[in-house]
Structure formats: C-alpha cells, structure tokens
KEPAPA-42774 format. One line per field, with one value per residue: residue in one letter; residue number from 1; x, y, z of N, C-alpha, C, CB in turn. Coordinates in Angstrom, 3 decimals, decimal comma. Glycine has a CB too. Layout:
rest	A_... .
nr	NUM_... .
n_xx	X_... .
n_yy	Y_... .
n_zz	Z_... .
ca_xx	X_... .
ca_yy	Y_... .
ca_zz	Z_... .
c_xx	X_... .
c_yy	Y_... .
c_zz	Z_... .
cb_xx	X_... .
cb_yy	Y_... .
cb_zz	Z_... .
This chain:
rest	M_G_L_D_T_V_W_S_G_S_V_I_L_E_G_K_K_L_A_D_W_S_K_D_S_V_Y_D_E_F_L_L_Q_Y_V_K_K_E_P_G_L_K_A_L_E_R_N_V_V_Y_L_S_E_W_G_Q_E_H_K_C_D_W_Q_D_Y_F_K_I_V_T_P_A_R_A_V_H_D_I_R_S_A_K_V_S_P_W_V_L_Y_L_S_E_T_G_G_E_L_L_T_R_F_N_D_E_Q_V_K_M_I_Q_H_V_I_D_T_T_F_W_M_K_Q_F_G_H_N_R_E_E_V_E_E_I_K_T_T_C_E_V_A_G_I .
nr	1_2_3_4_5_6_7_8_9_10_11_12_13_14_15_16_17_18_19_20_21_22_23_24_25_26_27_28_29_30_31_32_33_34_35_36_37_38_39_40_41_42_43_44_45_46_47_48_49_50_51_52_53_54_55_56_57_58_59_60_61_62_63_64_65_66_67_68_69_70_71_72_73_74_75_76_77_78_79_80_81_82_83_84_85_86_87_88_89_90_91_92_93_94_95_96_97_98_99_100_101_102_103_104_105_106_107_108_109_110_111_112_113_114_115_116_117_118_119_120_121_122_123_124_125_126_127_128_129_130_131_132_133_134_135_136_137_138_139_140_141 .
n_xx	159,729_160,283_161,984_160,823_158,168_157,324_157,660_155,696_153,335_153,491_153,388_150,876_149,265_149,825_148,476_149,543_149,654_149,624_151,038_152,975_154,743_157,251_158,775_161,615_161,359_159,166_160,131_162,327_160,953_159,576_161,801_162,836_160,709_160,674_163,233_162,993_160,960_161,793_162,653_165,379_167,070_166,507_167,442_170,147_170,808_170,310_172,179_174,636_174,687_174,826_177,266_179,036_178,885_179,900_182,520_183,527_183,376_185,227_187,460_188,313_188,132_184,853_184,298_185,769_184,418_183,225_185,526_187,041_185,462_184,581_183,439_181,551_180,519_179,438_177,428_175,714_175,072_173,754_171,595_170,293_169,377_171,033_172,814_172,014_170,862_170,665_172,894_174,938_174,962_175,147_177,348_180,841_182,639_181,064_180,723_183,201_183,052_181,051_182,404_183,928_182,386_181,642_180,103_178,208_177,714_176,609_174,218_172,966_172,226_170,930_168,140_167,828_169,576_168,695_169,300_167,734_165,354_166,458_167,689_165,469_164,201_166,082_165,932_163,415_163,761_165,566_166,580_166,960_168,820_171,039_171,565_172,255_174,507_176,240_176,475_177,667_180,076_181,238_181,487_183,354_182,938 .
n_yy	155,487_152,372_149,260_147,190_148,025_148,084_145,389_144,184_145,294_144,292_141,450_141,222_142,283_140,398_138,289_136,442_133,967_134,662_132,869_132,032_134,102_134,107_132,367_131,579_131,413_133,041_135,535_135,744_135,835_138,247_140,049_139,775_140,774_143,366_144,397_144,311_146,124_148,485_151,880_153,043_155,174_155,225_152,705_153,100_155,036_153,556_151,519_152,907_153,770_151,262_150,277_152,153_151,589_148,997_149,534_150,956_148,944_147,130_148,613_150,060_151,761_152,469_152,469_150,437_148,098_146,322_145,436_144,118_142,629_139,419_136,817_135,110_136,667_138,728_137,361_136,793_139,456_140,351_138,551_139,243_141,732_143,902_144,797_146,083_145,119_147,392_148,953_147,093_146,346_148,855_150,252_150,760_149,046_146,985_145,052_143,811_142,339_140,505_138,826_137,323_135,445_131,999_129,190_128,006_130,058_131,982_130,688_130,841_133,497_134,107_134,510_137,038_138,722_138,543_138,879_139,395_140,528_142,843_144,268_145,010_146,579_148,655_149,685_150,843_152,919_155,041_157,672_157,570_155,507_156,729_158,747_157,229_155,835_158,020_159,048_156,857_156,764_159,252_158,779_156,842_154,131 .
n_zz	165,337_166,666_165,836_167,249_167,577_164,927_164,384_166,081_164,997_162,398_162,648_163,696_161,631_159,691_160,645_162,395_164,900_168,368_169,956_168,197_167,847_169,050_167,605_165,653_162,869_162,263_163,021_161,270_158,834_159,157_159,277_156,675_155,118_156,128_155,379_152,603_152,120_153,216_152,804_150,763_151,688_154,383_155,076_154,537_156,486_158,845_158,517_158,551_161,188_162,494_161,395_162,410_165,167_165,055_164,178_166,406_168,339_167,314_167,222_164,901_161,709_160,682_158,025_156,972_157,251_155,205_154,033_156,000_157,765_159,002_156,847_158,071_160,206_158,692_157,303_159,437_160,135_157,834_157,650_159,996_159,475_159,920_158,114_155,065_151,785_150,188_150,855_150,691_147,953_146,672_147,559_147,009_148,296_149,213_147,257_147,333_149,679_148,984_147,219_148,908_150,173_150,686_148,944_150,669_152,520_150,831_150,155_152,605_152,804_150,496_150,126_151,178_149,780_147,201_143,956_141,641_142,700_143,966_141,864_140,364_142,286_142,576_140,011_140,012_141,716_141,025_141,619_144,381_144,480_143,227_145,082_147,342_146,381_145,914_148,525_149,813_148,419_149,114_151,835_151,837_151,519 .
ca_xx	159,111_161,316_161,795_159,898_156,809_157,058_157,540_154,382_152,316_153,622_152,887_149,425_148,673_150,019_147,603_150,312_149,150_150,464_151,907_154,050_155,579_158,612_159,467_162,634_160,883_158,293_161,000_163,071_160,012_159,378_163,005_162,922_159,706_161,112_164,365_162,540_160,049_162,435_163,212_166,832_167,750_166,333_168,378_171,488_170,963_170,366_173,446_175,753_174,668_175,350_178,682_179,756_178,962_180,814_183,861_183,929_183,540_186,426_188,551_188,771_187,241_183,624_184,334_186,479_183,574_183,103_186,858_187,688_184,554_184,637_182,216_180,567_179,863_178,638_176,220_174,851_174,600_172,791_170,393_169,607_168,979_171,928_173,397_170,980_171,290_170,803_174,275_175,800_175,057_175,380_178,645_181,941_183,295_180,134_181,025_184,384_182,576_180,309_183,350_184,569_181,473_181,688_178,785_177,312_177,337_175,693_172,917_172,365_171,714_170,362_166,785_167,910_170,311_168,120_169,730_166,609_164,510_167,123_167,902_164,165_164,007_166,956_165,404_162,227_164,139_166,841_167,075_167,428_170,037_172,129_171,865_172,948_175,841_177,036_176,748_178,643_181,356_181,753_181,832_184,502_182,590 .
ca_yy	154,208_151,355_147,994_146,389_148,460_147,609_143,934_143,861_145,641_143,415_140,110_141,340_142,429_139,142_137,297_135,412_133,646_135,173_131,777_131,842_135,294_133,855_131,430_132,170_131,488_134,216_136,709_135,782_136,279_139,677_140,783_139,772_141,734_144,702_144,796_144,502_147,271_149,661_152,837_152,984_156,155_154,762_151,586_153,692_155,646_152,473_150,807_153,741_153,693_149,949_150,177_152,983_150,799_147,893_150,106_151,225_147,644_146,468_149,601_150,327_152,662_151,794_152,374_149,214_146,936_145,376_144,944_143,280_141,784_138,015_136,431_134,543_137,790_139,437_136,552_137,073_140,844_140,450_137,796_139,927_143,050_144,971_145,278_146,023_145,035_148,749_149,384_146,021_146,416_150,194_150,777_150,159_147,978_145,880_144,016_143,079_141,358_139,454_137,880_136,521_134,418_130,692_128,774_127,770_131,368_132,602_130,022_131,299_134,873_134,280_135,047_138,454_139,466_138,111_139,839_139,757_141,469_144,114_145,018_145,629_147,623_149,764_150,256_151,641_153,977_155,525_158,850_157,099_154,740_157,678_159,417_156,265_155,630_159,222_159,102_155,800_157,183_160,327_158,197_155,951_152,699 .
ca_zz	165,609_166,792_165,140_168,053_167,258_163,570_164,516_166,642_164,014_161,244_162,923_163,883_160,299_158,964_161,246_163,105_166,235_169,454_170,397_167,215_167,757_169,534_166,719_164,787_161,490_162,156_163,072_160,009_157,806_159,396_158,882_155,216_154,637_156,540_154,544_151,215_152,045_153,803_151,836_150,683_152,531_155,765_155,221_154,592_157,817_159,831_158,315_159,010_162,658_162,870_161,035_163,375_166,394_164,766_164,155_167,795_168,998_166,789_167,249_163,539_160,979_160,252_156,563_156,604_157,544_154,099_153,689_157,017_158,546_158,592_156,133_159,011_160,895_157,693_157,085_160,595_160,052_156,723_158,041_161,095_158,947_160,351_156,860_154,045_150,387_149,641_151,064_150,211_146,492_146,120_147,984_146,251_149,052_149,440_146,273_147,807_150,660_148,279_146,605_149,962_150,681_150,024_148,451_151,803_153,058_149,861_150,322_153,862_152,673_149,156_150,200_151,536_148,749_145,923_142,935_140,768_143,433_144,236_140,622_140,068_143,297_142,214_138,769_140,339_142,661_140,466_142,344_145,681_144,202_142,981_146,347_148,202_145,795_146,171_149,961_150,113_147,850_149,964_153,132_151,660_151,553 .
c_xx	160,209_160,971_160,826_158,445_156,410_156,836_156,146_153,274_152,315_153,037_151,389_148,743_148,786_149,151_148,334_149,721_150,138_151,457_153,102_155,034_157,023_159,394_160,447_162,126_159,972_159,135_161,808_162,196_159,749_160,581_163,127_161,933_160,143_162,213_163,899_161,621_160,682_162,954_164,741_167,553_167,625_167,299_169,808_171,755_171,144_171,698_174,637_175,824_175,259_176,842_179,549_179,939_179,946_182,262_184,380_184,232_184,857_187,638_189,181_187,780_186,020_183,593_185,032_185,647_183,591_184,444_187,386_186,750_184,704_183,356_181,143_179,809_178,970_177,354_175,228_174,241_173,566_171,490_169,606_169,272_169,823_172,626_172,371_171,571_171,404_172,266_175,248_176,026_175,489_176,661_179,731_182,544_182,365_180,387_182,232_183,970_181,877_181,244_184,012_183,659_181,702_180,256_177,771_176,817_176,367_174,300_172,192_171,744_171,016_168,976_166,772_168,536_169,849_168,361_168,575_165,711_165,176_167,401_166,599_163,908_164,831_166,455_164,200_162,550_165,474_167,417_167,663_168,734_171,220_172,542_172,640_174,361_176,762_177,427_177,794_180,025_182,011_182,215_183,032_184,188_182,142 .
c_yy	153,151_150,086_147,099_146,737_147,967_146,102_143,561_144,126_144,699_142,033_140,118_141,412_141,155_138,024_136,169_135,214_134,153_134,108_131,570_133,008_135,035_132,888_132,172_132,355_132,706_135,490_136,853_136,286_137,782_140,477_140,862_140,767_143,164_145,219_145,102_145,713_148,572_150,595_152,836_153,943_155,809_153,608_152,108_154,270_154,573_151,733_151,613_153,724_152,359_149,839_151,019_152,236_149,646_148,387_150,396_149,926_146,974_147,396_149,805_151,292_151,894_151,607_151,103_147,951_145,917_144,766_143,930_142,409_140,336_137,675_135,863_135,644_138,551_138,677_136,815_138,474_141,026_139,747_138,494_141,374_144,197_145,594_145,022_145,834_146,408_149,188_148,341_146,134_147,787_150,861_150,082_148,971_146,799_144,726_143,180_141,997_140,207_138,408_136,972_135,446_133,101_130,301_128,584_129,095_132,083_131,991_130,525_132,686_135,126_134,911_136,547_139,264_139,099_139,161_140,300_140,786_142,831_144,914_145,686_146,798_148,862_150,456_151,158_152,849_154,612_156,730_158,442_156,308_155,683_158,395_158,493_156,019_156,808_159,297_158,061_156,191_158,252_159,765_157,257_154,481_152,232 .
c_zz	165,606_166,045_165,902_167,751_165,877_163,597_165,001_165,637_162,830_161,512_163,187_162,515_159,478_159,533_161,954_164,493_167,271_169,923_169,460_167,167_168,164_168,638_165,816_163,357_161,278_162,165_161,783_158,862_157,931_158,912_157,363_154,620_154,942_155,621_153,117_151,054_152,519_152,703_151,905_151,601_154,010_156,044_155,347_155,976_158,889_159,733_158,793_160,536_163,106_162,579_161,968_164,696_166,219_164,788_165,554_168,536_168,577_166,701_165,861_162,884_160,486_158,745_156,088_156,805_156,408_153,704_154,697_157,855_158,072_157,832_157,060_159,739_159,917_157,381_158,216_160,483_158,943_157,097_159,145_160,750_159,497_159,151_155,767_152,653_149,716_149,718_150,513_148,704_145,968_146,612_147,167_146,987_149,359_148,492_146,665_148,803_149,951_147,676_147,635_150,547_149,946_149,637_149,577_152,389_152,123_149,997_151,564_153,747_151,338_149,179_150,534_150,401_147,344_144,833_142,050_141,439_143,544_142,966_140,177_141,014_142,939_140,941_139,001_141,214_142,256_141,225_143,698_145,522_144,014_144,263_147,293_147,686_146,101_147,643_150,354_149,598_148,714_151,317_153,036_151,814_150,179 .
cb_xx	157,995_161,556_163,137_160,179_156,695_158,226_158,607_154,132_152,517_155,079_153,620_149,071_149,333_151,489_146,725_151,819_148,918_149,591_151,105_153,456_155,004_158,557_158,454_163,886_160,135_157,257_161,943_163,621_158,688_159,129_164,254_162,659_158,329_161,606_165,442_161,817_158,816_163,593_162,666_167,253_167,187_164,859_168,263_171,645_169,739_169,191_173,626_175,603_173,215_174,595_178,895_179,008_177,570_180,480_183,871_182,826_182,345_186,134_189,633_188,903_187,981_182,397_185,034_187,747_182,143_182,485_187,821_188,456_183,064_184,820_182,547_181,260_180,919_179,449_176,571_175,656_175,778_173,381_170,781_170,463_167,520_172,963_174,776_170,136_170,320_169,890_174,545_175,196_173,732_174,221_178,874_183,024_183,842_178,707_181,260_185,407_181,619_179,444_184,424_185,037_180,000_182,343_178,911_178,027_178,585_176,222_173,101_173,406_172,852_170,294_165,982_168,725_171,810_166,606_170,820_165,791_164,192_168,416_168,438_163,021_164,400_168,401_165,025_161,201_164,231_166,647_165,937_166,344_169,853_171,713_170,566_172,166_175,734_176,257_175,455_178,201_181,163_180,670_180,637_185,556_181,479 .
cb_yy	153,880_151,040_147,282_146,590_149,994_147,974_143,383_144,666_147,051_143,291_139,507_142,599_143,571_138,730_136,728_135,800_132,116_135,639_130,488_131,638_136,386_133,304_130,639_131,301_130,198_134,241_136,623_134,391_135,492_139,945_140,121_138,361_141,450_144,682_143,690_143,254_146,996_149,236_154,267_153,243_157,547_154,316_150,617_154,789_156,529_151,489_150,460_155,197_153,860_148,849_150,617_154,310_150,263_147,255_151,375_152,011_146,721_145,898_149,159_148,996_153,326_152,584_153,592_149,107_147,383_146,060_146,100_144,147_142,268_137,070_135,412_133,624_138,749_139,650_135,028_136,943_141,788_139,835_136,397_139,885_143,310_144,439_144,570_147,281_144,170_149,754_149,630_144,658_146,053_151,073_150,565_151,199_148,536_146,357_144,641_144,049_142,019_140,068_138,638_137,424_134,871_129,599_127,485_126,940_132,234_132,424_128,500_131,305_135,862_132,947_134,277_138,636_139,208_137,843_139,226_138,509_140,928_143,868_144,085_144,586_147,101_149,264_149,151_150,773_153,409_155,901_159,882_156,225_153,854_158,704_159,893_154,934_155,428_160,489_158,882_154,453_157,705_161,420_157,448_156,310_152,425 .
cb_zz	164,566_168,236_164,950_169,539_167,332_162,614_165,486_167,915_163,536_160,847_164,109_164,743_159,555_159,003_160,209_163,200_166,398_170,635_170,499_165,844_168,614_170,946_165,870_164,784_161,121_163,315_164,278_159,675_157,911_160,889_159,477_154,661_155,279_157,995_154,531_150,731_152,861_154,737_152,102_149,305_152,276_156,022_154,018_153,515_158,154_159,626_156,853_158,490_163,209_162,133_159,582_163,611_166,784_163,396_163,333_168,536_168,666_165,423_168,246_162,709_159,790_160,701_155,979_157,400_157,811_152,902_153,583_157,927_158,406_159,830_155,063_160,033_161,522_156,410_157,001_161,918_159,818_155,420_158,501_162,351_159,264_161,353_156,537_154,084_149,608_150,411_152,565_150,556_145,887_146,450_149,525_145,974_150,344_149,294_144,919_148,461_151,682_147,179_145,835_151,071_150,528_150,959_147,662_152,891_153,287_148,406_150,409_154,957_152,836_148,452_151,244_152,832_148,880_146,078_142,073_140,395_144,824_144,972_139,505_140,183_144,706_142,020_137,815_141,038_144,100_139,005_142,546_146,363_142,949_141,922_147,019_148,275_144,271_145,760_150,763_149,488_146,422_150,174_153,703_152,622_152,595 .
C-alpha cells in the first residue's frame, strides 16, 4: 500500500473536507500522524531505501547521511517523513546530526522528534528497538 493510499484513507477517516486536502497544514498533520503510528521496522526499511537514493544522488555512501547531510536538508527530510525518529534516535550517527541543528532548525522539527513521545514509544517496543539498533550498527549508521 502506497503513501498516497494511506493519505487518502487518513484524510477521509479524519473527516477532512475534500477542498482542504491540498492544504499544506493537512498534509503536515497527516505526515506527523503517519510517522508516530508507523511500526519501527517499517520506518527502518523506508529510511534505508531513502538513504540509498540520497547516497546515489550525492555520489557517496548512504551510511554517511547523518554525518554529511546539511542540517537544512535534514530538516526538510525529517519534516517530509523521509527520515524517521526511529532511525534518527536509534542509530549511532543520528545523534551526531542532532548536535548540528541550530535552535531555529530544532523548532522546525520539534513536533516530529518530540523526545517525550519517542522515549515512551521506544519503551513500549523494546524488542523492535533492539532490532533496529542492531540493524543500524551492522549497517554502519
């Protein structure tokens, strides 16, 4: 099932008016709900695909994304659900990226990377967290 199908179903279930579907605010709300409800392993799979595409586009190893991506591009990728907090928080190199954001950039993604929410999420999904951490470690991210 593609993201477009999930998008349509989500806005219908949320009771959004058809005329509002094209508004950025409705799409942003959908992406936030999607990221917060997405299973960790699905997020990992989706992120590896995106990071691989990014690596090809930039002619570098995809494993270097968190080390060399510009903070501005990373903000865009996080806000557009290309990079999930599952991977950002559970990979070793994701933390390196977090330290490179300035205050303004953090404010732009705070609603997505909400530490309180994600620590609770990780606490409820310990097996999945360990599997993601191990996979990220083996992959070198």
